[in-house]
C-alpha positions in Angstrom: 202.4 65.6 96.9 201.8 67.7 100.0 202.5 70.8 97.9 199.9 69.8 95.4 197.3 69.1 98.1 198.0 72.5 99.7 197.6 74.2 96.3 194.4 72.3 95.7 193.0 73.3 99.1 193.9 76.9 98.5 192.1 76.9 95.2 189.1 75.3 96.8 189.2 77.8 99.6 189.3 80.7 97.2 186.6 79.2 95.1 184.4 78.8 98.1 185.1 82.3 99.2 184.3 83.7 95.8 181.1 81.7 95.7 180.0 83.1 99.1 180.8 86.6 97.9 178.8 86.2 94.7 176.0 84.6 96.7 176.0 87.5 99.1 176.1 90.0 96.3 173.2 88.3 94.6 171.1 88.4 97.8 171.9 92.2 98.4 171.1 92.9 94.7 167.7 91.2 95.0 166.9 92.8 98.3 167.8 96.3 96.9 165.6 95.7 93.9 162.7 94.5 96.1 163.0 97.7 98.1 163.2 99.8 95.0 160.2 98.1 93.4 158.0 99.0 96.4 159.5 102.5 96.6 158.5 103.0 93.0 155.1 101.6 93.6 154.4 103.9 96.5 155.9 106.9 94.5 153.5 106.3 91.6 150.4 104.9 93.3 148.2 106.9 95.7 146.9 105.1 98.7 143.1 105.0 99.2 143.5 105.0 102.9 143.5 108.0 105.2 147.2 107.7 106.2 149.0 110.9 106.8 151.1 112.2 104.0 154.8 112.0 104.6 156.2 115.4 105.8 158.5 117.6 103.8 162.0 116.0 104.0 163.4 119.0 105.8 161.1 118.4 108.7 161.8 114.7 109.1 163.9 113.1 111.8 166.9 110.9 111.0 164.8 107.8 111.9 162.0 108.9 109.6 164.4 109.5 106.7 165.8 106.0 107.1 162.3 104.5 107.2 161.4 106.3 104.0 164.7 105.2 102.3 163.7 101.6 103.1 159.9 101.6 102.7 159.1 104.6 100.6 156.7 107.6 101.2 153.2 107.5 102.6 151.2 109.1 99.8 147.4 109.3 100.3 145.2 110.0 97.2 144.9 113.8 96.8 141.3 114.8 97.7 139.6 118.1 96.8 140.2 120.6 99.6 137.8 123.4 98.6 135.8 124.8 95.7 135.9 128.1 93.7 134.3 131.2 95.2 133.0 132.1 91.7 130.2 130.2 89.9 131.7 127.3 88.1 130.8 124.3 86.0 132.1 120.8 86.7 133.2 119.1 83.5 134.1 115.5 82.9 136.6 115.0 80.1 137.6 111.6 78.8 141.3 110.9 78.4 141.8 107.4 77.1 140.2 105.1 79.7 140.3 107.8 82.4 137.6 110.4 83.1 139.1 113.7 84.3 137.2 116.1 86.6 137.6 119.8 85.8 136.2 123.1 86.9 135.4 125.6 84.2 135.1 129.2 85.4 134.1 132.0 83.0 134.2 135.8 82.9 132.4 138.3 80.8 134.1 139.2 77.5 137.1 136.9 78.1 140.4 137.4 76.3 141.0 133.6 76.1 141.1 130.5 78.4 143.9 129.3 80.6 144.0 125.6 81.5 145.7 124.9 84.8 147.5 121.7 85.7 148.7 121.0 89.2 151.8 119.3 90.6 152.7 116.0 92.1 150.4 114.7 94.9 148.1 117.6 94.5 144.7 118.4 93.0 142.9 121.2 91.1 141.8 123.3 94.1 145.5 124.0 94.8 145.5 126.0 91.5 142.6 128.3 92.7 144.8 131.2 93.8 146.4 131.3 90.3 143.0 131.0 88.8 141.7 133.9 90.8 144.4 136.2 89.4 143.8 135.0 85.9 140.1 135.7 86.2 140.9 139.2 87.3 142.9 139.6 84.0 139.7 138.5 82.2 140.7 135.0 81.2 138.4 132.0 81.6 140.1 129.2 83.5 139.8 125.5 83.5 141.3 123.7 86.5 142.1 120.0 85.9 142.5 117.0 88.2 145.1 114.8 86.7 144.5 111.0 86.6 144.5 109.6 90.1 143.8 112.9 91.8 140.8 114.7 93.2 137.6 113.8 91.3 139.3 112.0 88.4 139.5 108.3 88.0 142.3 106.0 89.1 145.0 106.1 91.8 148.2 106.3 89.7 150.6 109.0 88.7 153.4 108.7 86.1 155.2 111.9 87.0 154.0 113.7 83.9 154.5 111.0 81.3 150.9 109.7 80.7 149.5 113.0 82.2 150.6 114.6 78.9 147.6 112.7 77.4 145.4 114.4 80.0 146.7 117.8 78.8 145.9 117.0 75.2 142.4 115.8 76.1 141.6 119.0 77.9 143.0 121.2 75.2 141.0 119.3 72.5 137.8 119.6 74.6 138.0 123.4 74.6 139.0 123.4 70.9 135.8 121.4 70.1 133.8 124.0 72.1 135.0 126.7 69.7 137.7 128.3 71.9 140.5 129.7 69.8 142.9 131.3 72.3 144.0 128.7 74.7 147.0 128.9 77.0 148.4 126.0 79.1 149.6 126.6 82.6 151.5 123.8 84.5 153.2 123.7 87.8 156.0 121.2 88.6 154.7 117.8 87.4 152.0 119.7 85.5 154.7 121.7 83.8 156.5 118.6 82.7 153.2 117.2 81.3 152.5 120.4 79.4 156.0 120.5 77.9 155.7 116.8 76.8 152.2 117.3 75.4 153.2 120.3 73.3 156.4 118.7 72.1 154.6 115.8 70.6 153.0 118.2 68.1 149.3 117.1 68.5 148.2 120.4 70.0 149.2 124.0 69.4 148.2 126.4 72.2 148.6 130.1 72.0 151.3 129.9 74.7 152.4 127.9 77.7 153.4 129.0 81.2 155.5 126.5 83.1 156.5 126.7 86.7 159.6 124.7 87.9 159.5 121.7 85.6 162.1 119.0 86.5 164.8 118.2 83.9 164.2 114.5 83.9 162.4 111.8 85.9 165.9 110.7 87.2 166.6 114.3 88.3 163.3 114.4 90.2 164.1 111.0 91.9 167.6 112.1 92.8 166.4 115.3 94.4 164.1 113.4 96.7 167.1 111.6 98.2 169.2 114.8 98.2 166.5 116.7 100.1 166.7 114.0 102.8 170.6 114.2 102.8 170.7 110.5 101.7 172.8 109.1 98.9 170.8 108.8 95.7 172.7 106.1 94.0 171.6 103.4 93.2 168.1 103.9 94.6 167.1 106.8 92.4 168.1 104.9 89.3 166.3 101.8 90.4 163.2 103.8 91.3 163.1 105.3 87.8 163.6 101.9 86.2 160.9 100.1 88.2 158.5 103.1 88.1 158.7 103.0 84.3 158.3 99.2 84.2 155.2 99.4 86.3 153.6 101.9 84.0 154.8 100.7 80.6 157.4 103.3 79.6 161.2 103.8 79.8 161.6 106.1 82.8 165.1 107.3 81.8 163.7 108.8 78.6 161.2 110.9 80.4 163.1 114.2 80.0 161.5 117.6 79.7 164.9 118.9 78.8 164.7 116.9 75.6 161.0 117.5 75.0 161.8 121.3 75.1 163.7 120.9 71.8 160.3 120.3 70.0 158.4 123.0 71.7 157.7 125.8 69.2 155.0 127.6 71.3 155.8 130.9 73.1 156.9 129.9 76.6 157.1 131.7 79.9 159.3 129.7 82.3 159.2 130.5 86.0 161.5 129.3 88.8 162.3 130.1 92.4 165.9 130.7 93.5 165.5 128.6 96.7 163.8 125.6 95.0 165.0 122.5 96.7 163.3 120.1 94.2 164.4 121.5 90.8 167.9 122.8 90.3 169.1 125.9 88.4 170.9 123.6 86.0 167.7 121.8 85.1 165.9 125.0 84.4 168.8 126.4 82.4 168.9 123.2 80.2 165.1 123.4 79.5 165.3 127.1 78.7 168.3 126.7 76.4 166.6 123.8 74.5 163.2 125.6 73.9 162.8 126.2 70.2 160.3 129.0 70.7 160.0 132.7 71.7 160.8 132.3 75.4 161.4 134.1 78.6 162.8 132.9 82.0 161.8 134.6 85.2 163.6 133.8 88.5 162.1 134.8 91.8 165.2 134.8 94.0 163.6 134.1 97.5 160.9 131.7 96.3 160.9 128.0 96.8 159.2 125.3 94.8 156.2 126.7 92.9 154.9 129.1 95.7 155.6 132.4 93.9 152.4 134.3 94.9 153.4 134.4 98.5 156.3 136.7 98.1 156.1 137.8 94.5 152.4 138.3 93.8 152.6 141.6 92.0 155.7 140.6 90.0 154.1 137.3 89.1 150.9 139.0 88.0 152.9 141.5 85.9 155.0 138.7 84.3 152.0 136.5 83.5 149.8 139.4 82.2 152.6 140.7 80.0 153.0 137.2 78.5 149.3 136.6 77.9 148.6 140.1 76.5 151.7 141.8 75.1 153.9 138.9 74.2 157.7 139.2 74.1 160.6 138.9 71.9 162.7 135.7 71.9 165.7 135.9 74.3 
């Protein structure tokens, strides 16, 4: 009898312990998902307040990195910093329910038009330096504020997913104006949006120039944690899941590496050897999958997107060669 009671108590004790462990696991799981949900919200929604933007991860203290890991980044809405030095026209283009603000800059006897799309947490004036060089090459330029940025409507970003519709709207606007030779130029998030837009087959530009596109939304999320020297699992996966849920798409399927397989437009792919946001493996996968005449240029000492600082002449030569002379598939 005593042995039976002892066994019964042991079973009850183990059951109680298991219940406590499962209860504790459930609490931790819920808390992690709550943190991830707000992380994703701050990652994909710009604040209307004048809070300071979170510094580059390399410049953050250990305490600041932990704070970001728990509460997400501070991400104020990108506001226009300056205007073109050349005469320009401000154009409003409708993309679904969103009105996009663009600057259209023209030159005499243009060879075509290049539409420029900025990166994450940026706006069109940050593409002015590239625009200036393209204008010198006698190409009209159109600089675009993605949804949520600069003078465009909204306060959301989908890391290039819905921005692909912005790309199509701007391309179609110029087509309707009679422009025949249109190139698309995207940097980082803008590059991902350009690749996605072209892959869907609704538009056919004369060529695309893409700087440092990420391989997938998950890769982009993981690199944020890697840059802060923090473990990415499971927060990167949860950030992608909740970010997609909040904006109505499956975040794990947002993959420029896969979009590239359906890109048949001549492509110039640019990347910096010291890029801490996009890996060489991601760039290699995108380049390998491109189904078009293509060229990859690596600037060894450059970081993420800022190629003009150290490689201005080479960048100009690479871009001019692509726009004017073309190249054979590699």
